[in-house]
C-alpha positions as CSV (number, residue, x, y, z in Angstrom):
1,M,2.0,-56.0,58.0
2,K,1.6,-53.1,60.4
3,I,1.6,-49.5,59.0
4,E,3.0,-46.8,61.4
5,L,3.3,-43.1,60.9
6,A,6.2,-41.1,62.5
7,E,5.3,-39.1,65.6
8,S,5.8,-35.9,63.6
9,Y,5.5,-35.7,59.8
10,G,3.8,-33.6,57.0
11,F,2.6,-30.1,56.7
12,C,4.4,-27.6,58.9
13,F,3.1,-24.3,60.2
14,G,4.7,-22.3,57.4
15,V,3.1,-24.5,54.7
16,K,-0.4,-24.6,56.3
17,R,-0.2,-20.8,56.6
18,A,0.8,-20.5,52.9
19,I,-1.9,-22.9,51.6
20,K,-4.6,-20.8,53.6
21,I,-3.2,-17.5,52.1
22,A,-3.5,-19.1,48.7
23,E,-7.0,-20.3,49.3
24,E,-8.0,-16.9,50.4
25,N,-6.8,-15.2,47.4
26,Q,-8.4,-16.6,44.3
27,N,-7.6,-15.4,40.8
28,S,-4.1,-14.8,41.8
29,A,-0.7,-16.4,40.9
30,T,2.3,-17.5,42.9
31,Y,5.8,-16.5,41.9
32,G,7.4,-19.9,41.7
33,P,5.9,-22.9,43.1
34,L,4.3,-22.0,46.6
35,I,5.6,-25.4,48.0
36,H,7.5,-28.2,46.7
37,N,4.5,-30.5,45.9
38,T,3.2,-30.6,42.4
39,K,-0.2,-32.3,43.5
40,E,-1.1,-29.6,46.1
41,I,-0.1,-26.9,43.5
42,K,-2.5,-28.5,41.0
43,R,-5.3,-28.6,43.6
44,L,-4.8,-25.0,44.4
45,E,-5.1,-24.1,40.5
46,E,-8.1,-26.3,39.9
47,N,-10.1,-25.4,43.2
48,F,-9.0,-21.9,43.8
49,K,-7.8,-20.5,40.4
50,V,-4.2,-19.9,41.9
51,G,-1.9,-19.8,39.0
52,L,1.9,-20.2,38.8
53,T,4.7,-18.2,37.1
54,D,8.4,-18.5,37.2
55,D,9.1,-15.1,35.9
56,Y,8.1,-12.2,38.3
57,K,8.3,-9.7,35.4
58,T,5.1,-11.1,34.1
59,F,3.2,-9.6,36.8
60,K,1.3,-6.2,35.8
61,T,0.0,-3.3,37.9
62,G,-2.9,-4.6,39.9
63,D,-2.1,-8.3,39.6
64,K,-2.0,-10.4,42.9
65,A,1.4,-11.9,43.4
66,I,1.7,-14.5,46.1
67,V,5.2,-14.7,47.5
68,R,6.1,-18.4,47.8
69,T,7.0,-19.9,51.3
70,H,10.7,-20.0,50.4
71,G,10.8,-16.2,49.9
72,I,12.3,-14.3,47.0
73,P,15.4,-12.1,46.4
74,K,15.0,-8.6,47.9
75,N,15.4,-6.8,44.8
76,E,12.6,-8.7,43.0
77,L,10.3,-8.0,45.9
78,A,11.0,-4.3,45.6
79,E,10.5,-4.4,41.9
80,L,7.1,-6.0,42.2
81,K,6.0,-3.3,44.8
82,Q,7.4,-0.6,42.6
83,N,5.3,-1.9,39.6
84,M,2.3,-1.6,41.8
85,V,1.7,-5.3,42.0
86,E,-0.4,-6.4,45.0
87,V,2.0,-8.5,46.9
88,I,0.7,-11.2,49.2
89,D,3.5,-12.4,51.2
90,A,3.3,-16.1,52.1
91,T,7.1,-16.5,53.0
92,C,7.4,-18.8,56.0
93,P,8.3,-16.8,59.2
94,Y,11.2,-19.3,59.8
95,V,12.6,-18.1,56.4
96,T,12.1,-14.4,57.1
97,K,14.2,-14.9,60.3
98,P,17.5,-15.7,58.4
99,Q,16.8,-13.0,55.9
100,Q,16.6,-10.3,58.7
101,I,19.7,-11.8,60.4
102,C,21.8,-11.6,57.2
103,Q,20.6,-7.9,56.5
104,E,21.4,-6.8,60.2
105,M,24.8,-8.7,60.6
106,S,26.1,-7.7,57.3
107,E,25.1,-4.0,58.2
108,Q,27.3,-4.5,61.3
109,G,30.3,-5.6,59.3
110,Y,30.1,-9.3,59.7
111,S,31.0,-11.8,57.1
112,I,27.9,-13.9,56.3
113,V,28.2,-17.6,55.9
114,I,25.1,-19.5,55.0
115,F,25.0,-23.3,55.2
116,G,22.8,-24.7,52.5
117,D,22.1,-25.2,48.9
118,E,23.0,-22.1,46.8
119,A,20.5,-23.3,44.0
120,H,17.6,-23.5,46.4
121,P,15.0,-20.6,46.2
122,E,15.1,-20.1,50.0
123,I,19.0,-19.6,49.9
124,K,18.7,-17.3,46.9
125,G,16.3,-15.1,48.7
126,V,18.3,-15.2,52.1
127,K,21.6,-14.3,50.4
128,S,20.1,-11.3,48.7
129,Y,19.7,-9.7,52.1
130,A,23.5,-9.6,53.0
131,V,24.5,-6.1,51.9
132,D,27.9,-7.3,50.8
133,G,27.0,-10.7,49.6
134,A,27.4,-14.0,51.4
135,L,29.2,-17.1,51.3
136,V,27.0,-20.3,50.8
137,V,28.6,-23.6,51.8
138,T,27.3,-27.2,52.1
139,S,30.2,-28.4,54.4
140,S,33.2,-27.1,56.5
141,K,35.6,-28.2,53.7
142,E,34.4,-25.4,51.5
143,L,35.8,-22.9,54.2
144,E,39.2,-24.3,54.2
145,D,40.7,-21.8,51.5
146,V,38.5,-18.9,52.3
147,K,39.4,-15.7,54.2
148,L,36.5,-14.1,56.1
149,K,36.5,-10.9,58.2
150,E,37.3,-11.2,61.9
151,K,33.6,-11.2,62.8
152,V,31.5,-14.0,61.2
153,A,27.7,-14.6,61.3
154,L,26.4,-18.1,60.5
155,V,22.9,-19.0,59.4
156,A,21.4,-22.3,58.0
157,Q,18.9,-23.3,55.5
158,T,15.8,-24.0,57.5
159,T,15.7,-27.7,56.4
160,R,19.2,-28.8,57.1
161,K,20.3,-31.3,59.4
162,V,21.4,-30.0,62.9
163,E,24.5,-32.4,63.2
164,D,25.8,-31.0,59.8
165,Y,25.2,-27.4,60.8
166,L,27.2,-27.8,64.1
167,E,30.0,-29.1,62.0
168,V,30.3,-26.0,60.1
169,A,30.0,-23.8,63.3
170,S,32.7,-25.9,65.0
171,Y,35.1,-25.3,62.1
172,L,34.5,-21.5,62.2
173,I,34.6,-20.9,66.0
174,P,38.3,-21.5,66.6
175,R,39.4,-19.7,63.6
176,Y,37.7,-16.3,63.9
177,K,37.7,-13.6,66.6
178,E,34.0,-13.6,66.8
179,V,31.5,-16.1,65.4
180,R,27.7,-15.6,65.7
181,V,25.8,-18.8,65.3
182,F,22.1,-18.4,64.8
183,N,19.8,-21.4,64.9
184,T,17.5,-20.9,61.8
185,I,16.8,-24.6,61.5
186,C,13.0,-24.9,61.7
187,N,11.6,-26.7,64.8
188,A,9.1,-28.7,62.6
189,T,12.1,-29.8,60.4
190,F,14.0,-31.0,63.4
191,E,11.0,-32.8,65.1
192,N,10.2,-34.6,61.7
193,Q,13.9,-35.7,61.3
194,E,14.0,-36.9,64.9
195,A,10.9,-38.8,64.5
196,A,11.9,-40.3,61.2
197,K,15.1,-41.6,62.6
198,K,13.3,-43.1,65.6
199,L,10.9,-45.0,63.5
200,A,13.4,-46.1,60.9
201,K,15.4,-47.8,63.6
202,R,12.3,-50.1,64.2
203,A,10.9,-50.4,60.8
204,D,12.0,-52.9,58.1
205,I,10.6,-50.8,55.3
206,M,10.5,-46.9,55.3
207,L,8.4,-44.8,53.0
208,V,9.2,-41.1,52.9
209,I,6.4,-39.1,50.9
210,G,7.1,-35.8,49.2
211,G,8.1,-33.9,46.2
212,K,11.3,-35.2,44.4
213,N,12.4,-31.5,44.4
214,S,11.6,-30.9,48.1
215,S,14.7,-30.2,50.2
216,N,13.3,-31.3,53.5
217,T,11.8,-34.4,52.2
218,K,15.3,-35.4,50.7
219,Q,16.8,-34.8,54.1
220,L,14.2,-37.0,55.7
221,F,14.8,-39.8,53.2
222,S,18.6,-39.5,53.7
223,I,18.0,-40.0,57.5
224,A,15.6,-42.9,57.0
225,E,18.1,-44.6,54.7
226,Q,20.8,-44.5,57.4
227,F,18.8,-46.5,59.8
228,C,16.5,-48.6,57.5
229,K,18.2,-50.0,54.4
230,E,15.0,-50.4,52.5
231,S,13.8,-46.8,52.5
232,Y,12.1,-45.3,49.5
233,H,11.3,-41.6,48.5
234,I,7.9,-41.6,46.9
235,E,5.6,-38.7,45.7
236,D,2.4,-40.6,46.0
237,E,0.6,-43.9,45.8
238,N,1.5,-44.3,42.1
239,D,5.2,-44.7,43.0
240,L,4.5,-47.7,45.1
241,D,5.9,-51.1,44.1
242,F,4.1,-53.7,46.2
243,G,7.1,-56.1,45.9
244,W,8.8,-53.9,48.4
245,F,6.5,-55.2,51.1
246,K,7.0,-58.9,50.7
247,G,8.0,-60.6,54.1
248,K,7.8,-57.2,55.9
249,K,6.3,-56.8,59.3
250,L,6.5,-53.0,60.1
251,C,6.2,-50.2,57.4
252,G,7.1,-46.8,58.7
253,I,5.8,-43.8,57.1
254,S,7.3,-40.1,57.2
255,A,6.4,-37.3,55.0
256,G,7.9,-33.8,54.1
257,A,6.7,-30.6,55.2
258,S,5.0,-29.8,52.0
259,T,3.1,-33.1,51.8
260,P,-0.6,-32.9,52.4
261,D,-2.5,-35.3,54.5
262,W,-4.8,-36.5,51.6
263,I,-1.7,-37.7,49.7
264,I,-0.3,-39.6,52.7
265,Q,-3.8,-41.2,53.3
266,N,-3.9,-42.2,49.7
267,V,-0.6,-44.0,50.1
268,I,-1.8,-45.8,53.2
269,D,-5.1,-46.9,51.5
270,S,-3.3,-48.3,48.5
271,I,-1.0,-50.5,50.8
272,E,-3.9,-51.7,52.8
273,K,-5.8,-52.6,49.7
274,N,-3.0,-54.4,47.9
275,I,-1.0,-56.0,50.9
276,K,-3.0,-58.6,52.8
């Protein structure tokens, strides 16, 4: 059986940057998981003494607080600085962009619509920058009974599918006087999704490697599953079932933006060792 990696997969620019920031700031703590990969977070803790807290109020004056790649709500960031906590911002620049757009557009009187998952840390942060609040939707159907201002600004969660985002934009454009649509979907996300689709069309089994709570990994898996019925979302080699590979000729592999190369390599090594 042949194993083939997607043309684009794994660590994106924002995650590489955040990992480097964490490694350079030992004896610190991240507010929330730095990235959605428990194995990499454990590595940072064991090798670089980078801890983790889910409550920003636990940081005291002089502590080092690393802001996660997904960003945090504006008021929490202000409170950390006010309490003289040393804030090290590892927010991905692709996430900072929709934060800035929400603030600027809302200040100019636009209704803000965010396409994404309201419960996701990234969206909680982005939404907080809209001065009069924002409407978060996962589909155009959720806009049917909503009345917005004449001017609307639309942004997307960085890891969403372009096709789904365009559907929301297409719903808004004919119904409002002015609709500003901002492309806030990350380039790496788009490239990973296109590469996964391309490979899944040829593979007879697809593995998508990444954290179970990773939004972009779940999106990749959703795409792979559309084109390859036997697709599996795994976190690491321990999730493998070698019965999956019986009679298979091509195993395609993709990985989420927060999946490190060492985990991907462990999966490949495990398959090669057990599948003859």
